[in-house]
C-alpha positions as CSV (number, residue, x, y, z in Angstrom):
1,X,0.0,0.0,0.0
2,X,1.5,3.4,-1.0
3,X,1.7,6.2,1.5
4,X,-0.9,8.3,-0.3
5,X,-3.5,5.5,0.0
6,X,-2.6,4.9,3.6
7,X,-3.2,8.6,4.4
8,X,-6.6,8.5,2.6
9,X,-7.7,5.4,4.6
10,X,-6.7,7.1,7.9
11,X,-8.6,10.2,7.0
12,X,-11.7,8.1,6.1
13,X,-11.4,6.3,9.4
14,X,-11.3,9.6,11.3
15,X,-14.3,10.9,9.4
16,X,-16.3,7.7,10.2
17,X,-15.3,8.0,13.9
18,X,-16.5,11.6,14.1
19,X,-19.8,10.6,12.4
20,X,-20.3,7.8,14.9
21,X,-19.7,10.2,17.8
22,X,-22.2,12.7,16.4
23,X,-24.8,10.0,16.1
24,X,-24.1,8.8,19.7
25,X,-23.9,12.2,21.4
26,X,-25.5,14.7,19.2
27,X,-23.8,17.9,17.7
28,X,-21.7,18.9,20.7
29,X,-21.7,17.9,24.4
30,X,-24.2,20.1,26.1
31,X,-22.6,19.3,29.4
32,X,-19.6,21.5,28.3
33,X,-21.4,24.8,28.0
34,X,-19.5,28.0,28.7
35,X,-19.7,29.3,32.3
36,X,-21.7,32.3,31.1
37,X,-24.7,30.1,30.4
38,X,-27.3,30.0,33.1
39,X,-27.6,26.9,35.4
40,X,-31.3,26.7,34.6
41,X,-30.7,26.5,30.9
42,X,-27.8,24.0,31.3
43,X,-29.9,21.7,33.5
44,X,-32.8,21.8,31.0
45,X,-30.4,20.8,28.3
46,X,-28.8,18.0,30.3
47,X,-32.2,16.5,31.0
48,X,-32.9,16.2,27.3
49,X,-29.7,14.2,26.7
50,X,-29.5,10.4,26.8
51,X,-26.9,10.1,29.5
52,X,-25.1,6.8,30.1
53,X,-24.4,7.6,33.8
54,X,-25.6,10.0,36.4
55,X,-23.2,12.7,37.7
56,X,-21.9,12.4,41.3
57,X,-24.2,14.2,43.7
58,X,-23.1,17.6,44.9
59,X,-23.4,19.4,48.3
60,X,-26.0,22.1,48.4
61,X,-23.2,24.7,48.9
62,X,-21.3,23.6,45.8
63,X,-24.5,23.4,43.8
64,X,-25.5,26.9,44.9
65,X,-22.1,28.2,43.7
66,X,-23.0,27.4,40.1
67,X,-25.8,30.0,40.1
68,X,-23.7,33.0,41.0
69,X,-22.1,33.8,37.7
70,X,-22.3,37.6,38.1
71,X,-21.4,39.8,41.1
72,X,-23.2,42.8,39.7
73,X,-26.8,43.2,38.8
74,X,-28.3,45.5,36.1
75,X,-31.6,47.2,37.1
76,X,-33.9,49.1,34.9
77,X,-35.2,52.2,36.7
78,X,-38.8,52.8,35.8
79,X,-40.4,56.3,35.4
80,X,-42.4,58.1,38.1
81,X,-44.5,55.7,40.2
82,X,-43.3,52.9,37.9
83,X,-45.6,53.9,35.1
84,X,-43.3,53.0,32.3
85,X,-39.9,51.6,31.4
86,X,-39.1,54.8,29.5
87,X,-38.3,58.3,30.6
88,X,-38.8,61.6,28.6
89,X,-35.9,63.2,30.5
90,X,-33.6,62.3,33.3
91,X,-32.3,64.5,36.1
92,X,-29.4,63.3,38.4
93,X,-26.8,64.7,40.7
94,X,-23.7,62.8,42.0
95,X,-22.4,63.1,45.5
96,X,-18.9,63.4,44.1
97,X,-17.1,63.9,40.8
98,X,-18.2,61.6,38.0
99,X,-17.0,60.5,34.6
100,X,-19.2,60.6,31.5
101,X,-18.4,58.4,28.5
102,X,-20.1,58.7,25.1
103,X,-18.9,57.6,21.7
104,X,-15.1,58.0,21.8
105,X,-15.2,60.9,24.3
106,X,-14.8,61.1,28.0
107,X,-15.5,64.0,30.4
108,X,-15.0,64.4,34.1
109,X,-17.6,66.5,35.8
110,X,-18.0,68.0,39.2
111,X,-20.5,67.1,41.8
112,X,-21.9,70.6,41.4
113,X,-22.9,69.8,37.8
114,X,-26.5,68.7,37.6
115,X,-27.1,66.1,35.0
116,X,-30.2,66.7,32.8
117,X,-30.5,64.5,29.8
118,X,-33.2,64.5,27.1
119,X,-33.3,62.6,23.8
120,X,-31.5,65.4,21.9
121,X,-28.7,65.8,24.5
122,X,-25.2,65.8,22.9
123,X,-24.2,63.0,25.3
124,X,-26.7,60.7,23.4
125,X,-25.3,61.4,20.0
126,X,-24.2,57.8,19.8
127,X,-27.4,56.5,21.4
128,X,-25.9,55.5,24.8
129,X,-24.0,57.3,27.6
130,X,-22.2,55.8,30.6
131,X,-22.0,57.7,33.9
132,X,-19.7,56.5,36.6
133,X,-18.8,58.0,40.0
134,X,-15.1,58.7,40.5
135,X,-15.2,57.5,44.1
136,X,-16.3,54.0,44.9
137,X,-18.8,55.3,47.4
138,X,-20.2,57.9,45.1
139,X,-24.0,57.9,44.7
140,X,-26.5,59.5,42.3
141,X,-29.5,61.3,43.6
142,X,-32.7,61.6,41.5
143,X,-34.3,64.8,42.8
144,X,-37.4,64.7,40.6
145,X,-38.0,60.9,40.3
146,X,-41.3,60.1,42.2
147,X,-40.9,57.3,44.7
148,X,-42.2,56.7,48.3
149,X,-38.9,58.2,49.5
150,X,-38.1,61.8,48.3
151,X,-35.0,62.2,46.0
152,X,-33.9,58.5,46.0
153,X,-30.2,57.9,46.0
154,X,-28.5,55.1,43.9
155,X,-25.2,53.4,44.3
156,X,-23.2,52.1,41.3
157,X,-23.0,53.3,37.8
158,X,-25.6,54.3,35.1
159,X,-26.3,53.8,31.5
160,X,-28.8,55.9,29.6
161,X,-30.0,54.4,26.3
162,X,-32.0,56.3,23.7
163,X,-34.8,54.5,21.9
164,X,-37.8,55.6,19.8
165,X,-40.1,55.1,22.9
166,X,-37.9,57.2,25.2
167,X,-34.9,56.9,27.4
168,X,-33.9,53.8,29.3
169,X,-32.2,54.3,32.7
170,X,-30.1,51.4,33.8
171,X,-28.4,51.1,37.2
172,X,-25.5,48.6,37.6
173,X,-24.3,47.8,41.1
174,X,-23.1,44.9,43.3
175,X,-25.8,42.4,44.1
176,X,-25.5,42.7,47.8
177,X,-25.7,46.5,47.6
178,X,-28.9,46.1,45.5
179,X,-30.4,43.9,48.2
180,X,-29.9,46.5,50.8
181,X,-32.4,48.6,48.9
182,X,-34.8,45.7,48.1
183,X,-35.4,44.4,51.6
184,X,-36.7,47.7,53.1
185,X,-38.9,48.2,50.0
186,X,-40.4,44.8,50.3
187,X,-40.7,44.3,54.1
188,X,-41.1,46.9,56.9
189,X,-37.9,47.5,58.7
190,X,-39.7,47.2,62.1
191,X,-40.3,43.5,61.5
192,X,-38.2,41.1,63.6
193,X,-34.7,40.5,62.3
194,X,-35.3,36.8,61.6
195,X,-38.2,37.7,59.3
196,X,-36.0,40.3,57.6
197,X,-33.2,37.7,57.1
198,X,-35.7,35.3,55.5
199,X,-36.8,38.2,53.2
200,X,-33.2,38.8,52.3
201,X,-32.5,35.2,51.4
202,X,-35.7,35.1,49.3
203,X,-34.8,38.4,47.5
204,X,-31.2,37.2,46.8
205,X,-32.5,33.8,45.5
206,X,-35.1,35.5,43.3
207,X,-32.5,38.1,42.0
208,X,-30.0,35.4,41.0
209,X,-32.7,33.4,39.3
210,X,-33.5,36.5,37.2
211,X,-29.8,37.1,36.5
212,X,-29.8,33.6,35.0
213,X,-33.0,33.4,33.0
214,X,-32.6,36.2,30.5
215,X,-36.1,37.6,31.2
216,X,-34.8,41.2,31.0
217,X,-32.9,40.9,27.7
218,X,-35.4,43.1,25.9
219,X,-34.0,46.0,27.9
220,X,-30.5,44.7,28.4
221,X,-31.1,44.2,32.2
222,X,-31.6,41.5,34.8
223,X,-34.6,43.1,36.6
224,X,-36.5,46.3,36.8
225,X,-37.2,48.1,40.1
226,X,-41.0,47.5,40.2
227,X,-43.4,44.8,41.4
228,X,-42.9,43.2,38.0
229,X,-39.8,41.7,39.6
230,X,-39.1,42.9,43.2
231,X,-39.3,46.5,44.4
232,X,-35.9,48.3,44.6
233,X,-35.1,51.6,46.4
234,X,-38.7,52.7,46.9
235,X,-37.9,53.0,50.6
236,X,-34.6,54.2,51.8
237,X,-32.0,51.8,53.3
238,X,-32.3,51.1,57.0
239,X,-29.8,49.9,59.6
240,X,-32.0,46.8,60.5
241,X,-32.7,45.7,56.9
242,X,-29.0,46.2,56.0
243,X,-28.0,44.1,58.9
244,X,-30.4,41.3,57.6
245,X,-28.7,41.4,54.2
246,X,-25.2,41.3,55.7
247,X,-25.9,38.5,58.2
248,X,-27.2,36.3,55.3
249,X,-24.5,37.5,52.8
250,X,-24.5,35.1,49.8
251,X,-27.1,32.8,51.1
252,X,-29.7,31.4,48.7
253,X,-32.2,28.5,48.7
254,X,-31.8,25.5,46.5
255,X,-33.7,22.2,46.2
256,X,-32.6,19.2,44.2
257,X,-29.5,21.3,43.1
258,X,-31.8,23.9,41.5
259,X,-32.7,27.4,42.6
260,X,-36.0,27.6,44.5
261,X,-38.7,29.7,42.9
262,X,-38.5,32.2,45.8
263,X,-41.8,34.1,45.3
264,X,-43.3,35.9,48.3
265,X,-46.4,37.9,49.0
266,X,-48.0,40.0,51.7
267,X,-50.5,37.8,53.7
268,X,-51.8,34.3,53.4
269,X,-55.2,33.0,54.4
270,X,-53.5,30.3,56.6
271,X,-53.1,27.5,54.1
272,X,-49.7,25.7,54.2
273,X,-47.9,23.7,51.6
274,X,-48.9,20.3,53.1
275,X,-52.6,21.0,52.6
276,X,-54.5,20.1,49.4
277,X,-57.3,22.7,49.0
278,X,-58.2,21.9,45.4
279,X,-61.7,20.5,46.3
280,X,-64.3,23.2,46.5
281,X,-66.0,21.9,49.7
282,X,-62.6,21.5,51.4
283,X,-61.6,25.1,50.6
284,X,-64.9,26.6,51.6
285,X,-64.9,24.8,54.9
286,X,-61.3,26.1,55.6
287,X,-62.1,29.7,54.8
288,X,-65.3,29.6,56.8
289,X,-63.6,28.1,59.9
290,X,-62.7,31.0,62.2
291,X,-61.0,28.6,64.7
292,X,-58.0,27.8,62.4
293,X,-54.8,28.3,64.4
294,X,-52.5,30.0,61.9
295,X,-49.8,32.7,62.2
296,X,-51.7,35.5,60.4
297,X,-55.0,34.9,62.1
298,X,-55.1,38.5,63.6
299,X,-54.1,40.2,60.4
300,X,-56.8,42.4,58.9
301,X,-56.2,40.8,55.5
302,X,-56.6,37.3,56.8
303,X,-60.3,37.3,55.9
304,X,-62.2,39.7,53.7
305,X,-65.5,39.8,51.8
306,X,-67.0,41.9,49.0
307,X,-70.2,41.9,46.9
308,X,-70.3,42.2,43.1
309,X,-73.7,42.9,41.5
310,X,-74.3,41.3,38.1
311,X,-74.4,44.8,36.7
312,X,-70.9,45.5,38.0
313,X,-69.6,42.2,36.7
314,X,-71.2,42.9,33.3
315,X,-69.4,46.3,33.2
316,X,-66.1,44.8,34.1
317,X,-66.4,42.0,31.5
318,X,-67.6,44.2,28.7
319,X,-64.8,46.6,29.3
320,X,-62.3,43.8,28.3
321,X,-64.4,41.8,25.8
322,X,-65.5,42.5,22.3
323,X,-69.1,43.6,21.8
324,X,-71.7,40.9,21.8
325,X,-71.1,39.2,25.2
326,X,-74.3,40.6,26.7
327,X,-75.3,40.8,30.3
328,X,-73.6,38.5,32.8
329,X,-75.9,35.8,34.0
330,X,-73.7,33.9,36.4
331,X,-70.2,33.0,37.7
332,X,-68.7,29.5,38.4
333,X,-65.4,28.4,39.9
334,X,-64.4,25.6,37.5
335,X,-61.2,24.6,39.2
336,X,-58.7,25.5,42.0
337,X,-55.0,25.1,42.4
338,X,-53.8,22.7,45.1
339,X,-53.3,25.6,47.4
340,X,-56.9,26.7,47.0
341,X,-56.4,29.6,44.7
342,X,-59.0,29.9,42.0
343,X,-57.5,28.5,38.8
344,X,-60.3,28.9,36.3
345,X,-63.3,31.2,36.6
346,X,-66.2,30.9,34.2
347,X,-68.3,33.9,33.4
348,X,-71.7,33.1,31.8
349,X,-73.2,35.7,29.5
350,X,-76.5,36.0,27.6
351,X,-74.7,35.3,24.3
352,X,-71.5,33.6,25.3
353,X,-69.3,32.4,28.1
354,X,-65.8,33.4,29.1
355,X,-63.1,31.4,30.9
356,X,-60.5,33.3,32.9
357,X,-57.4,31.2,33.7
358,X,-54.9,32.2,36.4
359,X,-55.1,34.0,39.7
360,X,-53.7,37.3,38.4
361,X,-56.1,37.6,35.4
362,X,-59.0,36.7,37.7
363,X,-58.0,39.3,40.2
364,X,-57.6,41.9,37.5
365,X,-61.0,41.2,36.0
366,X,-62.7,41.5,39.4
367,X,-61.4,45.0,40.1
368,X,-62.8,46.6,43.2
369,X,-63.1,50.3,42.1
370,X,-66.9,49.9,42.0
371,X,-67.3,47.9,45.2
372,X,-65.7,47.9,48.7
373,X,-63.8,45.1,50.3
374,X,-64.4,44.6,54.0
375,X,-61.5,43.3,56.1
376,X,-62.0,41.0,59.1
377,X,-61.4,44.0,61.5
378,X,-64.5,45.7,59.9
379,X,-62.5,48.4,58.0
380,X,-62.7,48.8,54.3
381,X,-59.6,48.0,52.3
382,X,-57.9,50.6,50.1
383,X,-58.7,50.2,46.5
384,X,-56.0,47.9,45.1
385,X,-57.2,48.0,41.5
386,X,-57.7,44.3,41.7
387,X,-59.2,41.7,44.1
388,X,-56.9,41.1,47.2
389,X,-56.4,37.5,46.3
390,X,-57.8,34.6,44.3
391,X,-58.5,32.6,47.6
392,X,-62.3,33.1,47.7
393,X,-65.5,31.3,47.2
394,X,-68.8,32.5,45.7
395,X,-72.2,32.8,47.3
396,X,-75.1,33.8,45.0
397,X,-77.6,36.3,46.3
398,X,-81.2,36.4,45.0
399,X,-84.1,38.8,45.1
400,X,-87.1,36.5,44.9
401,X,-86.0,34.0,42.2
402,X,-83.7,36.5,40.4
403,X,-79.9,36.3,40.8
404,X,-78.7,39.8,41.6
405,X,-75.2,39.5,43.0
406,X,-72.4,37.4,44.4
407,X,-70.7,37.6,47.7
408,X,-67.0,36.7,47.5
409,X,-65.7,35.4,50.8
410,X,-61.9,35.2,50.8
411,X,-58.7,35.6,52.6
412,X,-55.1,36.8,52.2
413,X,-53.5,39.5,50.1
414,X,-51.3,38.6,47.2
415,X,-50.7,35.7,44.8
416,X,-50.3,33.2,47.6
417,X,-47.1,31.5,46.3
418,X,-44.0,31.1,48.5
419,X,-43.5,33.0,51.7
420,X,-46.2,35.1,53.4
421,X,-44.3,38.2,54.7
422,X,-46.8,38.8,57.5
423,X,-46.6,35.1,58.3
424,X,-42.8,35.4,58.5
425,X,-43.3,38.3,60.9
426,X,-45.5,36.3,63.3
427,X,-43.3,33.2,63.1
428,X,-40.3,35.3,64.1
429,X,-42.3,36.8,66.9
430,X,-43.0,33.3,68.0
431,X,-39.3,32.5,68.2
432,X,-38.7,30.9,64.8
433,X,-35.4,31.6,63.0
434,X,-35.1,32.5,59.3
435,X,-34.3,28.9,58.3
436,X,-37.4,27.5,60.1
437,X,-39.5,30.2,58.4
438,X,-38.2,29.4,54.9
439,X,-38.6,25.7,55.3
440,X,-42.2,26.2,56.6
441,X,-43.1,28.0,53.3
442,X,-40.8,26.3,50.8
443,X,-40.4,22.8,52.2
444,X,-37.1,21.0,52.8
445,X,-34.8,23.5,51.0
446,X,-31.1,23.8,51.4
447,X,-29.7,27.2,52.4
448,X,-26.1,27.6,51.3
449,X,-23.8,30.4,50.1
450,X,-23.8,31.3,46.4
């Protein structure tokens, strides 16, 4: 055999080997993704592969370390009262000197120089401007931005991006610094320290999940500062809430080597994760039983009621439906989640029927601007723009034989998933620590450092 033929046979053998490996493993080993890929995406990809052997189990602390692939978080700062992602103009002032970069230019400005940027500002000639404090502890004050605290102050650096819709304002800062402005905005600083620590771990876990799931890619961010994610810097930092963040530094919740979906809400109606409340009779009996011994029992939001007339429901339905639905003739709860929350609500009309799926859509449909909600302490709740929760049952009310209205008897305030913040408060008052609180609401989770 001549050397040329031998080379050709070796090349053919190599090609056949490569083809065999592609057939066996697919086009590339998904287990060797770059470190920049999120752990959630990687785990989903691994699960779709035909693996010949399972990986060695990891400790919760090592597993948690995979999730923290960024030390800084990018936050979209919404406009006044969180009305929009876009600003018409931006006014800022730094506590010290700051550097402005745009295009190939760079300027150093004094703390006395107020920043006022509109779409036609020279700094935005290239569509984006970067503003960084010279000193590491420099902060930017927003004197005209409307938040619960006046003139909110922000650590970190800023980017301002010009788009057709307006200006995007992006704050980039260390994750732990960000959390110091999330915890007081999400839980009152007067709550016990163990409740605040539980809140800090939830907020950190939630933030890291968002940093990994690419949900904010449309705006080039990880989160925004509104309730669409978790509220940031609406209330000023506080010594007690900052202490909670620092005492739990880096701690997150995982389960089965995956981040826990660390949702939280204001007040539960007393249902815990071990109870199945999907059956209508079981749920109704629970809500009607005033003897339940639960942590939030004394909270005003624990139980509430309201009445919707058929006329009011008709108005609400027709406001969101195309013409032709007609008058509402009845409501029916078709199904519930295992936690008791209404999953599907059916609205019967003269000419059609409408199915509303999901607690948020149900609560938004049944807006309370035309009716009052009575709390268990006898006071009327403030108008929330939506029903307090989807934990309710229906009682039809008749005048003679005619159906005229429905009484909604319910409990709790919020979506009802994850940790009840007022429940955490009462658990901490009862002597429970933050780990006990978190395991009560999320089950047997592992709490380790990221």
